[in-house]
C-alpha positions in Angstrom: -34.8 -33.9 8.7 -34.5 -37.2 10.5 -31.9 -34.6 11.2 -32.1 -33.8 14.4 -35.5 -34.8 14.7 -35.6 -38.3 15.5 -34.7 -37.7 19.1 -37.9 -36.1 19.1 -39.3 -38.0 18.5 -40.2 -36.1 18.3 -43.3 -36.9 18.6 -45.1 -38.0 20.9 -46.3 -40.6 23.3 -44.9 -42.7 25.9 -45.9 -44.1 29.3 -44.5 -47.3 30.4 -43.4 -50.1 28.2 -46.7 -51.2 27.4 -49.9 -49.4 28.9 -53.5 -50.1 28.0 -56.3 -47.6 28.6 -59.6 -49.4 29.4 -62.8 -48.0 30.1 -65.2 -47.4 32.9 -68.0 -49.0 30.8 -69.0 -52.7 31.0 -66.7 -54.9 28.9 -63.3 -54.0 27.1 -63.0 -50.9 24.6 -64.7 -51.5 21.4 -61.9 -49.8 19.4 -58.3 -50.3 20.2 -55.6 -48.3 19.0 -52.0 -50.1 19.4 -49.7 -47.0 19.1 -45.9 -46.9 19.5 -43.3 -44.0 20.1 -39.9 -43.1 20.8 -40.4 -40.4 23.2 -39.3 -40.7 26.5 -41.6 -41.4 29.4 -42.1 -38.2 31.5 -41.3 -35.8 28.6 -43.7 -33.2 27.7 -44.7 -35.1 24.6 -45.6 -38.3 26.7 -47.6 -36.1 29.1 -49.7 -34.4 26.5 -50.4 -37.6 24.8 -51.3 -39.2 27.9 -53.8 -36.3 28.2 -55.4 -36.9 24.7 -55.8 -40.6 25.2 -57.4 -39.9 28.5 -60.0 -37.3 27.1 -60.7 -39.6 23.9 -61.4 -42.8 26.3 -63.5 -40.7 28.8 -65.5 -39.0 26.2 -66.3 -42.1 24.3 -67.5 -43.8 27.3 -64.8 -46.0 27.3 -65.4 -47.4 23.9 -62.0 -46.3 22.6 -58.7 -47.7 24.2 -55.2 -47.4 23.6 -52.2 -49.7 24.0 -49.0 -47.5 24.1 -45.6 -49.3 23.3 -43.4 -46.4 24.7 -39.7 -45.5 24.6 -38.8 -47.4 21.4 -39.8 -51.0 22.3 -41.4 -51.3 18.9 -38.2 -50.2 17.2 -37.2 -46.9 15.2 -39.7 -45.2 12.9 -38.9 -47.5 10.0 -39.8 -50.9 12.2 -43.0 -48.9 13.5 -44.0 -48.3 10.0 -43.5 -51.7 9.0 -45.7 -53.0 11.9 -48.3 -50.7 10.7 -48.5 -52.0 7.4 -49.0 -55.4 8.7 -51.5 -54.7 11.4 -49.0 -55.2 14.4 -49.7 -51.5 15.1 -52.3 -48.9 14.3 -50.4 -45.9 14.8 -47.4 -44.0 16.0 -45.6 -40.9 17.0 -42.9 -40.5 14.2 -39.9 -38.1 13.8 -40.1 -36.1 10.8 -37.0 -37.9 9.0 -38.6 -41.5 9.8 -42.0 -40.7 8.4 -40.6 -38.7 5.4 -39.4 -41.8 3.9 -43.2 -42.6 3.2 -44.3 -38.9 2.7 -41.2 -37.1 1.2 -42.9 -33.5 1.2 -43.1 -33.5 4.9 -39.4 -33.0 5.2 -39.5 -29.6 3.8 -39.7 -27.8 7.0 -36.6 -29.2 8.0 -34.4 -27.6 5.5 -31.5 -26.1 7.6 -31.5 -22.2 8.1 -35.0 -21.8 6.6 -36.8 -20.3 9.6 -35.6 -17.7 12.0 -38.7 -17.6 14.3 -41.6 -19.6 15.6 -43.8 -17.1 14.1 -42.6 -17.9 10.6 -42.8 -21.6 11.4 -46.4 -21.3 12.9 -47.6 -19.3 9.6 -46.0 -21.7 7.2 -47.3 -24.9 8.8 -50.9 -23.6 8.9 -50.8 -23.0 5.2 -49.4 -26.6 4.6 -51.3 -28.5 6.9 -54.2 -29.3 4.5 -51.6 -30.4 1.8 -49.8 -32.5 4.4 -53.0 -34.2 5.4 -53.8 -35.0 1.9 -50.5 -36.5 1.1 -50.7 -38.7 4.1 -54.4 -39.9 3.4 -53.0 -40.9 -0.2 -50.4 -43.2 1.3 -53.3 -44.8 3.6 -52.4 -42.7 6.7 -54.3 -40.2 9.0 -52.2 -37.0 10.1 -53.8 -36.3 13.4 -51.3 -33.9 14.6 -47.8 -32.4 14.2 -45.5 -32.5 17.3 -42.7 -30.2 17.8 -39.0 -30.6 19.1 -38.3 -27.0 18.2 -35.3 -25.4 17.0 -32.2 -27.4 16.9 -28.5 -26.1 17.5 -25.1 -27.2 16.8 -23.6 -28.6 20.0 -20.0 -29.6 20.3 -17.1 -30.3 22.5 -15.0 -27.5 21.0 -16.5 -24.3 20.0 -17.6 -23.7 16.5 -18.1 -20.3 15.3 -16.7 -20.3 11.7 -16.9 -22.7 8.6 -13.3 -23.8 9.1 -14.0 -24.9 12.8 -17.2 -26.8 11.4 -15.3 -28.5 8.7 -12.9 -30.0 11.2 -15.6 -31.4 13.6 -16.5 -35.1 13.7 -20.2 -34.3 13.1 -23.4 -36.7 13.6 -26.0 -37.2 11.0 -28.9 -39.2 11.3 -29.1 -42.4 9.3 -31.2 -42.0 6.2 -31.5 -38.2 6.5 -30.7 -36.8 2.9 -31.2 -33.1 4.3 -28.7 -32.9 7.0 -26.3 -35.0 5.3 -26.3 -33.0 2.2 -26.0 -29.8 3.9 -23.1 -31.0 5.9 -21.3 -32.4 2.8 -22.1 -29.1 0.9 -20.1 -27.4 3.8 -17.2 -29.9 3.5 -17.9 -32.1 6.3 -17.9 -35.8 6.2 -20.8 -36.6 8.4 -21.0 -39.8 10.5 -24.4 -41.3 10.2 -25.6 -43.1 13.3 -29.0 -44.0 14.9 -30.4 -41.9 17.6 -29.7 -44.5 20.4 -26.0 -44.6 19.4 -25.4 -40.7 19.5 -24.7 -40.7 23.6 -22.4 -43.6 23.2 -20.5 -42.1 20.2 -20.1 -38.8 22.1 -18.6 -40.7 24.9 -16.3 -42.6 22.9 -15.2 -39.6 20.8 -16.5 -41.1 17.5 -18.2 -37.7 17.1 -17.8 -34.6 18.8 -20.6 -32.5 17.1 -24.5 -33.1 17.2 -27.6 -31.3 16.8 -30.8 -31.1 19.2 -33.1 -28.7 20.8 -32.0 -27.4 24.3 -34.6 -29.7 25.9 -33.8 -32.8 23.5 -30.2 -32.4 24.8 -31.4 -32.6 28.3 -33.8 -35.5 27.9 -31.5 -37.5 25.9 -28.6 -36.7 28.2 -26.4 -35.5 25.2 -25.5 -32.3 27.4 -23.3 -34.5 29.6 -20.9 -34.6 26.8 -21.0 -31.1 25.0 -19.4 -28.0 26.3 -20.7 -25.4 23.5 -23.8 -24.5 21.6 -23.5 -22.4 18.7 -26.1 -19.7 18.9 -28.0 -20.0 15.6 -30.8 -21.9 14.9 -29.5 -24.9 12.5 -32.9 -26.2 11.6 -36.4 -26.7 12.9 -37.4 -30.2 14.3 -40.8 -31.6 14.3 -42.6 -35.0 14.2 -46.1 -36.4 13.3 -48.8 -38.4 15.2 -50.3 -40.5 12.5 -53.0 -43.5 12.5 -53.6 -46.3 10.0 -56.5 -45.1 7.7 -58.0 -48.3 7.7 -58.2 -48.7 11.3 -59.3 -45.2 11.9 -62.0 -45.5 9.2 -63.7 -48.0 11.1 -64.8 -45.5 13.8 -68.3 -44.0 13.9 -68.2 -40.6 12.5 -68.7 -38.8 16.1 -65.7 -40.9 17.5 -63.4 -40.0 14.4 -64.2 -36.1 15.1 -63.6 -36.7 18.7 -60.2 -38.0 17.9 -59.3 -35.3 15.7 -60.8 -32.6 18.0 -58.9 -33.9 21.1 -55.6 -34.0 18.9 -55.9 -30.5 17.9 -56.5 -29.5 21.6 -53.7 -31.3 23.3 -51.1 -30.9 20.2 -51.7 -27.1 20.2 -50.9 -27.0 23.9 -47.9 -29.0 23.2 -46.6 -26.3 21.1 -46.5 -24.1 23.9 -45.3 -26.7 26.4 -42.4 -27.7 24.1 -41.4 -23.9 23.7 -41.4 -23.2 27.3 -39.4 -26.4 28.0 -36.7 -24.9 25.6 -36.3 -21.9 27.1 -36.2 -23.4 30.7 -33.7 -26.1 29.4 -31.4 -23.4 28.2 -31.1 -21.8 31.8 -30.2 -25.5 32.9 -27.3 -25.9 30.1 -26.0 -22.7 30.9 -26.1 -23.2 34.8 -24.0 -26.7 34.0 -21.3 -24.8 32.4 -22.3 -25.0 28.8 -21.2 -21.6 26.8 -23.3 -20.2 23.9 -20.8 -19.1 21.1 -21.9 -16.8 18.3 -20.9 -17.8 14.8 -19.1 -15.1 12.8 -21.4 -12.7 10.8 -19.7 -13.9 7.7 -20.1 -17.6 8.8 -23.9 -16.8 9.4 -24.4 -15.2 6.2 -22.8 -18.0 4.2 -24.8 -20.8 6.0 -28.2 -18.9 5.8 -27.8 -18.0 2.0 -25.2 -19.8 -0.1 -25.0 -23.4 1.6 -28.8 -23.4 2.2 -29.5 -22.8 -1.5 -26.9 -25.2 -2.8 -28.3 -27.8 -0.5 -31.9 -27.3 -1.8 -30.7 -27.5 -5.4 -29.4 -30.9 -4.7 -32.5 -32.0 -3.1 -35.4 -30.7 -4.9 -37.3 -33.4 -6.7 -35.5 -36.2 -4.8 -35.8 -35.4 -0.9 -39.0 -33.6 -1.8 -40.9 -32.0 -4.6 -40.2 -28.9 -6.3 -43.8 -27.7 -5.8 -43.8 -28.0 -1.9 -40.6 -26.2 -1.7 -42.1 -23.2 -4.0 -45.2 -23.2 -2.1 -43.1 -23.0 1.3 -41.2 -20.2 0.3 -44.4 -18.4 -1.1 -46.0 -18.6 2.3 -42.8 -17.5 4.1 -42.2 -14.5 1.6 -46.0 -13.4 2.1 -45.7 -13.6 5.8 -42.6 -11.2 5.5 -44.4 -8.8 3.2 -47.6 -8.6 5.5 -45.1 -8.0 8.5 -43.1 -5.1 6.7 -46.4 -3.6 5.7 -48.0 -3.5 9.3 -47.4 -0.2 11.0 -45.0 -0.7 14.1 
């Protein structure tokens, strides 16, 4: 879901407006990858991406180099993708929502109220990864890694604990995000579509009073300065993707292609624990800054997790994502729960 994902950026890389990683070997890099990202410089996503590029450059003897265009200087997800198609870029760190316009099935894990724990996320993500890689490949893209924003929560200027209070809110929905918009409309909210850069200003002016973000994302994007309450139930899971243009990637010798894949697995696996730790620490910062956690009523929680989620899915299947990817996702989730219940405590 672009949903709450775009801030993510989720995913991934950012140094200074333009950073070039050159080599220690004689001459310039033989293979240059021009990569863009929305991720803020100094964030955990940017730090791990820096580690990834440093390892690849070093282990390739400087034959692989990177030019990183950070902090959205190459535009939003749509703009970055267009530039990949014309060869101006060779890859990027995308939000789930942005790249799902190209690979619709990739948005399935962003369905609101689908997951309750990271253990569930990890199991389903592991099972679906081969399918995601295949579908990206069919679009001429290489899915090197999935990045994580984490669970996103409803954040507002007034407490939201009931459906009635949610309906009265002026809630943001990311532009072009069919999942979040559909869920909110199903509940009875008229969402206000905005791009990520417009959210903070809209909170400041009162155009919106309700948004969605992870704890860490709210701090990185400074949205926490304009909200007072967080509803204590995960609204959705937010993530992103680090992709490269298949044509450019295919020019690498096999050993360098494997180096890229191996380094991506290493550093983006570490990013998962980094992000989750950052979210834990960010929650404490938010609480110390006077933001209050409020719990939804039991009836509201049940309605959102069951009725409204299912109604939203029925509207979106075979449109926002395929029925087969949804069925496979639910199958893996159900199998995980069955294994959990059969394991002696």
